[in-house]
DSSP file (Angstrom, degrees, kcal/mol; ACC not computed):
  #  RESIDUE AA STRUCTURE BP1 BP2  ACC     N-H-->O    O-->H-N    N-H-->O    O-->H-N    TCO  KAPPA ALPHA  PHI   PSI    X-CA   Y-CA   Z-CA
    1    1 A M     >        0   0    0      0, 0.0     4,-2.1     0, 0.0     5,-0.2   0.000 360.0 360.0 360.0 -45.6   44.7  -89.8    4.8
    2    2 A I  H  >  +     0   0    0      1,-0.2     4,-2.6     2,-0.2     5,-0.2   0.908 360.0  51.9 -64.6 -40.8   45.9  -87.0    7.0
    3    3 A L  H  > S+     0   0    0      1,-0.2     4,-2.5     2,-0.2    -1,-0.2   0.894 108.4  51.6 -62.4 -38.3   44.9  -84.4    4.4
    4    4 A R  H  > S+     0   0    0      2,-0.2     4,-2.5     1,-0.2    -1,-0.2   0.918 110.3  48.1 -64.0 -42.9   41.4  -85.9    4.3
    5    5 A I  H  X S+     0   0    0     -4,-2.1     4,-2.4     2,-0.2    -2,-0.2   0.921 112.5  48.7 -63.3 -44.3   41.1  -85.7    8.1
    6    6 A L  H  X S+     0   0    0     -4,-2.6     4,-2.3     2,-0.2    -2,-0.2   0.901 111.1  51.0 -62.4 -40.3   42.3  -82.1    8.1
    7    7 A F  H  X S+     0   0    0     -4,-2.5     4,-2.3     2,-0.2    -2,-0.2   0.931 111.0  47.2 -62.1 -46.4   39.8  -81.3    5.3
    8    8 A L  H  X S+     0   0    0     -4,-2.5     4,-2.2     1,-0.2    -2,-0.2   0.885 111.6  51.3 -63.7 -38.6   36.9  -82.8    7.2
    9    9 A A  H  X S+     0   0    0     -4,-2.4     4,-2.2     2,-0.2    -1,-0.2   0.902 109.3  50.9 -64.2 -40.5   37.9  -80.9   10.4
   10   10 A L  H  X S+     0   0    0     -4,-2.3     4,-2.3     2,-0.2    -2,-0.2   0.911 109.4  50.1 -63.0 -42.9   38.0  -77.7    8.4
   11   11 A I  H  X S+     0   0    0     -4,-2.3     4,-2.4     1,-0.2    -1,-0.2   0.908 109.7  51.5 -61.2 -42.1   34.5  -78.3    7.0
   12   12 A A  H  X S+     0   0    0     -4,-2.2     4,-2.0     1,-0.2    -2,-0.2   0.911 110.2  48.9 -62.3 -42.3   33.3  -79.0   10.5
   13   13 A L  H  X S+     0   0    0     -4,-2.2     4,-2.1     2,-0.2    -1,-0.2   0.894 110.3  51.0 -65.0 -39.9   34.8  -75.7   11.8
   14   14 A I  H  X S+     0   0    0     -4,-2.3     4,-1.3     1,-0.2    -2,-0.2   0.915 109.0  51.3 -63.4 -42.2   33.2  -73.8    8.9
   15   15 A N  H  < S+     0   0    0     -4,-2.4    -1,-0.2     1,-0.2    -2,-0.2   0.887 109.4  50.4 -62.3 -38.9   29.8  -75.4    9.7
   16   16 A L  H >< S+     0   0    0     -4,-2.0     3,-0.7     1,-0.2    -1,-0.2   0.891 109.6  50.8 -64.9 -38.7   30.1  -74.3   13.3
   17   17 A A  H 3< S+     0   0    0     -4,-2.1     2,-0.3     1,-0.3    -1,-0.2   0.745 104.3  60.5 -71.1 -22.6   31.0  -70.7   12.3
   18   18 A C  T 3< S+     0   0    0     -4,-1.3    -1,-0.3    -3,-0.2    -2,-0.1  -0.266  75.0 168.4-101.0  45.8   27.9  -70.6   10.0
   19   19 A D    <   -     0   0    0     -3,-0.7     3,-0.1    -2,-0.3    -3,-0.1  -0.240  42.3-101.3 -57.3 146.6   25.3  -71.1   12.6
   20   20 A E        -     0   0    0      1,-0.1    -1,-0.1     0, 0.0     0, 0.0  -0.310  51.5 -81.2 -66.0 154.3   21.8  -70.5   11.5
   21   21 A P        -     0   0    0      0, 0.0     2,-0.5     0, 0.0    -1,-0.1  -0.241  49.2-118.9 -57.5 145.7   20.3  -67.1   12.5
   22   22 A V        -     0   0    0     -3,-0.1     2,-0.3    17,-0.0    17,-0.1  -0.766  16.7-137.6 -94.5 126.7   18.9  -67.2   16.1
   23   23 A E  E     -A   38   0A   0     15,-0.5    15,-2.6    -2,-0.5     2,-0.4  -0.641  23.4-167.8 -77.1 136.3   15.2  -66.5   16.7
   24   24 A R  E     +A   37   0A   0     -2,-0.3     2,-0.3    13,-0.2    13,-0.2  -0.979   8.2 178.2-127.6 142.0   14.6  -64.2   19.6
   25   25 A I  E     -A   36   0A   0     11,-2.4    11,-2.7    -2,-0.4     2,-0.5  -0.920  27.9-119.7-134.3 162.7   11.3  -63.5   21.3
   26   26 A T  E     +A   35   0A   0     -2,-0.3     2,-0.3     9,-0.2     9,-0.2  -0.917  33.4 177.7-104.3 128.2   10.2  -61.4   24.3
   27   27 A I  E     -A   34   0A   0      7,-2.6     7,-3.1    -2,-0.5     2,-0.5  -0.837  24.9-124.4-122.4 163.1    8.6  -63.2   27.2
   28   28 A T  E     -AB  33 136A   0    108,-1.8   108,-2.8    -2,-0.3     2,-0.5  -0.944  22.4-179.6-114.2 126.4    7.3  -61.9   30.5
   29   29 A I  E >   -A   32   0A   0      3,-3.0     3,-2.4    -2,-0.5     2,-0.3  -0.982  68.5 -43.5-122.0 117.2    8.6  -63.3   33.8
   30   30 A G  T 3  S-     0   0    0     -2,-0.5   106,-0.1     1,-0.3    98,-0.1  -0.473 124.1 -26.4  61.2-125.8    7.0  -61.7   36.9
   31   31 A S  T 3  S+     0   0    0     -2,-0.3     2,-0.4    96,-0.1    -1,-0.3   0.292 122.8  89.5-100.7   8.9    7.0  -58.0   36.1
   32   32 A E  E <   -A   29   0A   0     -3,-2.4    -3,-3.0    95,-0.1     2,-0.4  -0.843  67.5-135.6-114.6 143.2   10.0  -58.1   33.8
   33   33 A D  E     -A   28   0A   0     -2,-0.4     2,-0.4    -5,-0.2    -5,-0.2  -0.789  21.9-162.0 -89.4 137.3   10.3  -58.7   30.0
   34   34 A F  E     -A   27   0A   0     -7,-3.1    -7,-2.6    -2,-0.4     2,-0.7  -0.962  13.6-144.4-119.3 137.3   13.1  -61.0   29.0
   35   35 A R  E     -Ac  26  59A   0     23,-2.9    25,-0.8    -2,-0.4     2,-0.3  -0.904  33.4-178.6 -99.8 110.4   14.6  -61.2   25.5
   36   36 A V  E     -Ac  25  60A   0    -11,-2.7   -11,-2.4    -2,-0.7    25,-0.3  -0.849  28.5-124.8-118.9 147.9   15.3  -64.9   24.9
   37   37 A E  E     -Ac  24  61A   0     23,-2.4    25,-3.3    -2,-0.3     2,-0.5  -0.606  28.3-133.1 -80.1 148.1   16.8  -67.0   22.2
   38   38 A V  E     -Ac  23  62A   0    -15,-2.6     2,-0.8    -2,-0.2   -15,-0.5  -0.924  13.0-162.6-110.2 123.5   14.7  -69.8   20.9
   39   39 A A  E     + c   0  63A   0     23,-2.9    25,-2.7    -2,-0.5   -17,-0.0  -0.894  28.3 150.1-105.2 103.6   16.2  -73.3   20.5
   40   40 A R        +     0   0    0     -2,-0.8    -1,-0.2    23,-0.2     2,-0.1   0.782  48.6  70.1-103.6 -37.3   13.8  -75.3   18.2
   41   41 A T  S  > S-     0   0    0      1,-0.1     4,-2.7    24,-0.1     5,-0.2  -0.396  86.7-114.0 -85.1 161.8   16.1  -77.7   16.3
   42   42 A T  H  > S+     0   0    0      1,-0.2     4,-2.5     2,-0.2     5,-0.2   0.916 119.0  50.5 -56.8 -43.6   17.8  -80.7   17.8
   43   43 A E  H  > S+     0   0    0      2,-0.2     4,-2.1     1,-0.2     5,-0.2   0.918 110.9  47.7 -63.4 -44.4   21.2  -79.0   17.1
   44   44 A Q  H  > S+     0   0    0      1,-0.2     4,-2.7     2,-0.2    -1,-0.2   0.912 113.4  48.2 -63.0 -42.2   20.1  -75.7   18.7
   45   45 A R  H  < S+     0   0    0     -4,-2.7    -2,-0.2     1,-0.2    -1,-0.2   0.883 111.0  50.7 -67.1 -37.4   18.8  -77.6   21.8
   46   46 A Q  H  < S+     0   0    0     -4,-2.5    -1,-0.2    -5,-0.2    -2,-0.2   0.884 115.9  41.2 -67.7 -37.7   22.0  -79.7   22.1
   47   47 A K  H >< S+     0   0    0     -4,-2.1     3,-2.5    -5,-0.2    -2,-0.2   0.899  81.5 151.5 -76.9 -41.9   24.3  -76.6   21.9
   48   48 A G  T 3< S-     0   0    0     -4,-2.7    -1,-0.1     1,-0.3    -2,-0.1  -0.178  78.1 -25.2  49.4-130.2   22.1  -74.4   24.2
   49   49 A L  T >  S+     0   0    0     -4,-0.1     3,-1.4    12,-0.1    30,-0.3   0.096  94.8 147.8-101.1  20.5   24.2  -71.8   26.0
   50   50 A M  T <   +     0   0    0     -3,-2.5    28,-0.3     1,-0.2    27,-0.1  -0.197  63.4  12.9 -56.6 146.9   27.4  -73.9   25.8
   51   51 A F  T 3  S+     0   0    0     26,-3.9    -1,-0.2     1,-0.2     2,-0.2   0.332  91.1 129.7  72.1  -4.3   30.8  -72.1   25.5
   52   52 A R    <   -     0   0    0     -3,-1.4    27,-0.8    25,-0.2    -1,-0.2  -0.538  45.3-159.3 -80.5 148.9   29.4  -68.7   26.4
   53   53 A K        +     0   0    0      1,-0.2     2,-0.3    -2,-0.2    -1,-0.1   0.615  69.5  16.6-102.0 -16.7   31.1  -66.7   29.1
   54   54 A N        -     0   0    0     26,-0.1     2,-0.3     2,-0.0    -1,-0.2  -0.989  49.4-164.5-154.0 162.5   28.3  -64.4   30.0
   55   55 A L        -     0   0    0     -2,-0.3     2,-0.1    -3,-0.1     3,-0.1  -0.969  27.7-126.4-146.8 130.5   24.6  -63.7   29.8
   56   56 A K    >   -     0   0    0     -2,-0.3     3,-1.5     1,-0.1    64,-0.2  -0.415  34.5 -92.7 -78.5 153.9   23.0  -60.4   30.5
   57   57 A A  T 3  S+     0   0    0      1,-0.3    -1,-0.1    -2,-0.1     3,-0.1  -0.400 115.8  32.4 -58.3 140.3   20.2  -59.9   33.0
   58   58 A G  T 3  S+     0   0    0      1,-0.4   -23,-2.9   -24,-0.1     2,-0.3   0.582 103.3  99.3  84.1   9.4   16.9  -60.1   31.1
   59   59 A E  E <   +c   35   0A   0     -3,-1.5    61,-0.6   -25,-0.2    -1,-0.4  -0.786  38.1 130.5-119.9 167.7   18.3  -62.6   28.6
   60   60 A G  E     -cD  36 119A   0    -25,-0.8   -23,-2.4    -2,-0.3     2,-0.4  -0.977  46.6 -90.4 176.3-166.9   18.0  -66.4   28.4
   61   61 A M  E     -cD  37 118A   0     57,-2.2    57,-2.8    -2,-0.3     2,-0.6  -0.997  20.3-154.8-138.0 131.9   17.2  -69.3   26.2
   62   62 A L  E     -cD  38 117A   0    -25,-3.3   -23,-2.9    -2,-0.4     2,-0.6  -0.929  11.7-152.5-106.5 118.1   13.8  -71.0   25.6
   63   63 A F  E     -cD  39 116A   0     53,-3.5    53,-1.6    -2,-0.6     2,-0.5  -0.810  11.7-158.9 -92.5 123.4   14.1  -74.7   24.5
   64   64 A V  E     - D   0 115A   0    -25,-2.7    51,-0.2    -2,-0.6   -19,-0.1  -0.893   5.4-166.3-109.6 128.8   11.1  -75.7   22.4
   65   65 A F  E     -     0   0A   0     49,-1.8   -24,-0.1    -2,-0.5   -25,-0.0  -0.866  27.0-126.3-114.1 149.0   10.1  -79.4   22.1
   66   66 A P  E    S+     0   0A   0      0, 0.0     2,-0.3     0, 0.0    -1,-0.1   0.711  90.5   8.3 -69.0 -20.1    7.7  -80.8   19.5
   67   67 A A  E    S-     0   0A   0     46,-0.1    46,-0.1    47,-0.1     2,-0.1  -0.977  94.1 -78.2-153.2 160.7    5.6  -82.6   22.1
   68   68 A D  E     +     0   0A   0     -2,-0.3     2,-0.3    44,-0.1    46,-0.2  -0.403  64.5 146.6 -61.0 138.1    5.3  -82.8   25.9
   69   69 A Q  E     - D   0 113A   0     44,-2.2    44,-3.1    42,-0.1     2,-0.4  -0.979  56.0 -83.2-163.8 163.9    8.0  -85.1   27.3
   70   70 A Y        -     0   0    0     -2,-0.3     2,-0.3    42,-0.3    42,-0.1  -0.665  52.7-150.6 -74.8 130.1   10.2  -85.7   30.3
   71   71 A L        -     0   0    0     40,-0.4    38,-2.7    -2,-0.4     2,-0.4  -0.736  14.7-166.7-109.3 152.9   13.2  -83.4   29.8
   72   72 A A  E     +G  108   0B   0     -2,-0.3     2,-0.3    36,-0.2    36,-0.2  -0.996   9.4 177.6-140.3 132.1   16.8  -83.8   30.9
   73   73 A F  E     -G  107   0B   0     34,-2.5    34,-3.3    -2,-0.4     2,-0.3  -0.933   5.9-177.9-132.1 153.9   19.6  -81.1   31.0
   74   74 A W        -     0   0    0     -2,-0.3    30,-0.2    32,-0.2    32,-0.1  -0.868  31.5-123.0-139.7 177.3   23.2  -80.8   32.0
   75   75 A M    >   +     0   0    0     28,-2.0     3,-2.4    -2,-0.3    27,-0.9   0.024  44.9 157.4-115.2  26.0   25.8  -78.0   32.1
   76   76 A K  T 3  S-     0   0    0      1,-0.3    27,-0.1    26,-0.1    -2,-0.1  -0.316  80.6  -5.4 -54.4 126.9   28.5  -79.6   30.0
   77   77 A D  T 3  S+     0   0    0      1,-0.2   -26,-3.9    25,-0.2     2,-0.6   0.666 102.2 128.0  60.2  19.8   30.7  -76.8   28.6
   78   78 A T    <   -     0   0    0     -3,-2.4    24,-2.1   -28,-0.3    25,-0.2  -0.936  34.4-179.0-109.4 116.5   28.3  -74.2   30.0
   79   79 A H        +     0   0    0    -27,-0.8    -1,-0.1    -2,-0.6   -26,-0.1   0.547  52.8  89.1 -93.3 -10.6   30.2  -71.6   32.1
   80   80 A I  S    S-     0   0    0    -31,-0.2     2,-0.4   -28,-0.2    22,-0.1  -0.755  80.0-120.3 -96.1 130.3   27.3  -69.4   33.3
   81   81 A P        -     0   0    0      0, 0.0    40,-2.2     0, 0.0     2,-0.3  -0.562  46.6-178.9 -67.2 125.2   25.4  -70.2   36.5
   82   82 A L  E     -FE  99 120A   0     17,-0.9    17,-3.4    -2,-0.4     2,-0.4  -0.832  30.5-144.6-126.0 159.0   21.8  -70.7   35.4
   83   83 A S  E     -FE  98 119A   0     36,-2.6    36,-2.2    -2,-0.3     2,-0.4  -0.965  21.5-154.8-115.5 143.1   18.3  -71.5   36.7
   84   84 A I  E     -FE  97 118A   0     13,-3.1    13,-2.6    -2,-0.4     2,-0.5  -0.954   6.7-164.2-120.5 138.2   16.1  -73.7   34.6
   85   85 A A  E     -FE  96 117A   0     32,-2.3    32,-2.7    -2,-0.4     2,-0.5  -0.985  13.2-145.1-117.8 129.9   12.3  -73.8   34.6
   86   86 A F  E     -FE  95 116A   0      9,-2.4     8,-3.4    -2,-0.5     9,-1.1  -0.834  26.7-160.1 -90.8 129.8   10.4  -76.6   33.0
   87   87 A L  E     -FE  93 115A   0     28,-2.8    27,-2.3    -2,-0.5    28,-2.0  -0.859  14.8-130.1-120.3 145.4    7.2  -75.3   31.5
   88   88 A A    >   -     0   0    0      4,-2.7     3,-2.2    -2,-0.3    25,-0.1  -0.313  45.3 -92.4 -76.4 170.9    3.9  -76.8   30.4
   89   89 A K  T 3  S+     0   0    0      1,-0.3    -1,-0.1     2,-0.1    24,-0.0   0.816 128.2  52.8 -56.1 -33.6    2.5  -76.0   26.9
   90   90 A D  T 3  S-     0   0    0      2,-0.1    -1,-0.3     1,-0.0    47,-0.2   0.380 124.4-101.5 -86.9   5.1    0.5  -73.0   28.3
   91   91 A G  S <  S+     0   0    0     -3,-2.2    44,-2.7     1,-0.3     2,-0.2   0.424  70.4 150.3  92.6  -1.2    3.7  -71.5   29.9
   92   92 A E  B     -H  134   0C   0     42,-0.3    -4,-2.7     1,-0.1     2,-0.5  -0.471  50.3-120.8 -67.7 132.5    3.0  -72.7   33.5
   93   93 A I  E     +F   87   0A   0     40,-3.3    39,-2.6    37,-0.3    -6,-0.2  -0.628  32.6 177.0 -74.6 123.3    6.1  -73.3   35.4
   94   94 A L  E     -     0   0A   0     -8,-3.4     2,-0.3    -2,-0.5    -7,-0.2   0.742  65.6  -4.4 -94.9 -29.8    6.2  -76.9   36.6
   95   95 A Q  E     -F   86   0A   0     -9,-1.1    -9,-2.4    35,-0.1     2,-0.4  -0.973  55.6-153.4-165.3 145.0    9.6  -76.9   38.3
   96   96 A I  E     +F   85   0A   0     -2,-0.3     2,-0.3   -11,-0.2   -11,-0.2  -0.996  17.7 175.3-128.1 135.3   12.6  -74.7   38.9
   97   97 A E  E     -F   84   0A   0    -13,-2.6   -13,-3.1    -2,-0.4     2,-0.3  -0.991  27.0-128.8-137.1 145.0   16.2  -75.9   39.5
   98   98 A D  E     -F   83   0A   0     -2,-0.3     2,-0.4   -15,-0.2   -15,-0.2  -0.752  26.0-148.1 -88.9 142.9   19.5  -74.1   39.9
   99   99 A L  E     -F   82   0A   0    -17,-3.4   -17,-0.9    -2,-0.3    22,-0.1  -0.923   5.6-135.2-117.5 137.3   22.3  -75.4   37.6
  100  100 A K    >   -     0   0    0     -2,-0.4     3,-1.9   -19,-0.2   -25,-0.1  -0.773  33.9-104.7 -92.5 128.1   26.0  -75.5   38.5
  101  101 A P  T 3  S+     0   0    0      0, 0.0   -22,-0.2     0, 0.0     3,-0.1  -0.197  99.6   3.1 -52.9 138.3   28.4  -74.4   35.7
  102  102 A L  T 3  S+     0   0    0    -24,-2.1   -25,-0.2   -27,-0.9     2,-0.2   0.485  92.6 148.2  66.5   6.9   30.2  -77.2   33.9
  103  103 A S    <   -     0   0    0     -3,-1.9   -28,-2.0   -25,-0.2    -1,-0.2  -0.475  41.0-158.8 -73.6 140.8   28.4  -79.9   35.9
  104  104 A L        +     0   0    0    -30,-0.2     2,-0.3    -2,-0.2    -1,-0.1   0.342  55.8 120.6 -96.3   3.7   27.7  -83.2   34.2
  105  105 A R        -     0   0    0     -5,-0.1     2,-0.4     1,-0.1   -30,-0.3  -0.532  65.2-127.4 -70.2 130.5   24.9  -84.0   36.6
  106  106 A T        -     0   0    0     -2,-0.3     2,-0.5   -32,-0.1   -32,-0.2  -0.658  16.5-157.6 -83.0 130.6   21.6  -84.5   34.8
  107  107 A V  E     -G   73   0B   0    -34,-3.3   -34,-2.5    -2,-0.4     2,-0.3  -0.949  17.0-165.4-108.0 122.2   18.7  -82.4   36.0
  108  108 A R  E     -G   72   0B   0     -2,-0.5     2,-0.3   -36,-0.2   -36,-0.2  -0.796  22.4-114.9-112.5 148.0   15.4  -84.0   35.0
  109  109 A S        -     0   0    0    -38,-2.7     4,-0.1    -2,-0.3   -14,-0.0  -0.592  15.6-148.1 -74.8 141.0   11.8  -82.7   34.9
  110  110 A R  S    S+     0   0    0     -2,-0.3     2,-0.3   -40,-0.1    -1,-0.1   0.656  83.6  35.6 -83.3 -16.3    9.6  -84.5   37.3
  111  111 A R  S    S-     0   0    0    -42,-0.1   -40,-0.4   -40,-0.1     2,-0.2  -0.889 102.1 -85.1-130.6 162.4    6.6  -84.0   35.0
  112  112 A S        -     0   0    0     -2,-0.3     2,-0.3   -42,-0.1   -42,-0.3  -0.490  54.3-175.0 -66.7 135.1    6.2  -84.0   31.2
  113  113 A A  E     -D   69   0A   0    -44,-3.1   -44,-2.2    -2,-0.2   -25,-0.2  -0.913  32.6-155.0-135.0 158.1    7.0  -80.5   29.8
  114  114 A R  E    S+     0   0A   0    -27,-2.3   -49,-1.8    -2,-0.3     2,-0.3   0.733  80.7  25.4 -99.5 -33.0    6.9  -78.7   26.5
  115  115 A Y  E     -DE  64  87A   0    -28,-2.0   -28,-2.8   -51,-0.2     2,-0.4  -0.881  55.8-156.1-131.6 159.9    9.5  -76.1   27.2
  116  116 A A  E     -DE  63  86A   0    -53,-1.6   -53,-3.5    -2,-0.3     2,-0.5  -0.994  13.8-159.7-132.4 138.3   12.6  -75.4   29.3
  117  117 A L  E     -DE  62  85A   0    -32,-2.7   -32,-2.3    -2,-0.4     2,-0.5  -0.972   2.6-165.4-123.0 121.2   13.7  -71.9   30.1
  118  118 A E  E     +DE  61  84A   0    -57,-2.8   -57,-2.2    -2,-0.5     2,-0.3  -0.916  19.3 156.3-107.4 130.2   17.2  -71.0   31.2
  119  119 A V  E     -DE  60  83A   0    -36,-2.2   -36,-2.6    -2,-0.5   -59,-0.2  -0.852  54.1 -58.8-137.5 172.8   18.0  -67.6   32.7
  120  120 A L  E >  S- E   0  82A   0    -61,-0.6     3,-2.2    -2,-0.3     4,-0.3  -0.286  72.3 -90.9 -55.2 139.2   20.7  -66.3   35.0
  121  121 A Q  T 3  S+     0   0    0    -40,-2.2    -1,-0.1     1,-0.3   -38,-0.1  -0.265 112.7  21.5 -56.4 132.8   20.7  -68.2   38.3
  122  122 A G  T 3> S+     0   0    0     -3,-0.1     4,-3.0     3,-0.0    -1,-0.3   0.276  86.3 115.4  93.5  -9.2   18.4  -66.5   40.9
  123  123 A S  H <> S+     0   0    0     -3,-2.2     4,-1.4     1,-0.2     6,-0.1   0.907  78.3  47.0 -60.8 -42.9   16.3  -64.6   38.3
  124  124 A F  H  4>S+     0   0    0     -4,-0.3     5,-2.8     2,-0.2     3,-0.3   0.937 114.7  47.1 -63.7 -45.6   13.1  -66.6   39.2
  125  125 A R  H >45S+     0   0    0      1,-0.2     3,-1.8     3,-0.2    -2,-0.2   0.922 109.4  53.6 -60.8 -45.7   13.7  -66.1   42.9
  126  126 A D  H 3<5S+     0   0    0     -4,-3.0    -1,-0.2     1,-0.3    -2,-0.2   0.800 111.8  45.7 -61.3 -28.7   14.5  -62.4   42.5
  127  127 A L  T 3<5S-     0   0    0     -4,-1.4    -1,-0.3    -3,-0.3    -2,-0.2   0.307 112.9-118.8 -95.9   7.9   11.2  -62.0   40.7
  128  128 A D  T < 5 +     0   0    0     -3,-1.8     2,-0.5     1,-0.2    -3,-0.2   0.884  61.2 153.5  54.7  42.4    9.2  -64.0   43.3
  129  129 A V      < +     0   0    0     -5,-2.8    -1,-0.2    -6,-0.1    -2,-0.1  -0.895  13.4 165.7-106.3 129.7    8.3  -66.5   40.6
  130  130 A E    >   -     0   0    0     -2,-0.5     3,-2.2    -3,-0.1   -37,-0.3  -0.802  47.7 -58.9-133.0 171.2    7.6  -70.1   41.6
  131  131 A P  T 3  S+     0   0    0      0, 0.0   -37,-0.2     0, 0.0     3,-0.1  -0.278 121.6  41.7 -52.4 139.7    6.0  -73.3   40.2
  132  132 A G  T 3  S+     0   0    0    -39,-2.6     2,-0.1     1,-0.5   -38,-0.1   0.000  86.7 116.6 104.8 -26.1    2.4  -72.5   39.2
  133  133 A Y    <   -     0   0    0     -3,-2.2   -40,-3.3   -40,-0.1     2,-0.5  -0.483  63.2-130.6 -72.2 144.9    3.3  -69.1   37.7
  134  134 A K  B     -H   92   0C   0    -42,-0.3     2,-0.3    -2,-0.1   -42,-0.3  -0.881  11.1-136.7-102.4 125.6    2.6  -68.7   34.0
  135  135 A I        -     0   0    0    -44,-2.7     2,-1.1    -2,-0.5  -106,-0.2  -0.585  26.2-117.7 -72.2 136.5    5.4  -67.3   31.8
  136  136 A G  B     -B   28   0A   0   -108,-2.8  -108,-1.8    -2,-0.3   -45,-0.1  -0.681  38.8-176.5 -81.8  99.8    4.0  -64.7   29.4
  137  137 A L        -     0   0    0     -2,-1.1  -110,-0.1  -110,-0.2    -3,-0.0  -0.646  38.9 -87.0 -91.2 152.5    4.7  -66.2   25.9
  138  138 A P    >   -     0   0    0      0, 0.0     3,-1.9     0, 0.0    -1,-0.1  -0.282  39.0-118.2 -56.4 145.7    3.8  -64.2   22.7
  139  139 A A  T 3  S+     0   0    0      1,-0.3    -2,-0.1    -3,-0.1     0, 0.0   0.828 113.4  43.6 -57.2 -36.2    0.2  -64.9   21.6
  140  140 A D  T 3  S+     0   0    0      2,-0.0    -1,-0.3     0, 0.0     2,-0.2   0.242  85.9 131.3 -95.5  14.1    1.3  -66.4   18.3
  141  141 A F    <         0   0    0     -3,-1.9    -4,-0.1     1,-0.2  -116,-0.0  -0.471 360.0 360.0 -75.4 135.1    4.1  -68.5   19.8
  142  142 A R              0   0    0     -2,-0.2    -1,-0.2   -78,-0.0    -3,-0.0   0.253 360.0 360.0-138.5 360.0    4.3  -72.2   18.8
């Protein structure tokens, strides 16, 4: 029984180490280009930026959902102070919130959204970007 548990734990660790390749795209926020990872699958969205210790300026993660919906995020196991923008299908920012590292408090979108974008905390403010602004997504992005 113990050997079986150890074997299953080893398989789980191997699966974690073999993460699928990460899609990256360039988006425009204000006057700056950001190189962001794209989280499309349920697993990618659940993991997000968890366990990372740093994120460079001009980087982030774009969470893609299959349909517009009310979104909810927390910062469990996420060590980096982030800001999140909830986005409409056309890239319009609907809402921006600052997120506290390691917080279990849920931050919810007030409107139905297609995407969520996480960047270093304060990036939107530093670029004078507010709700109503449209993020520049690649023309062929879906």
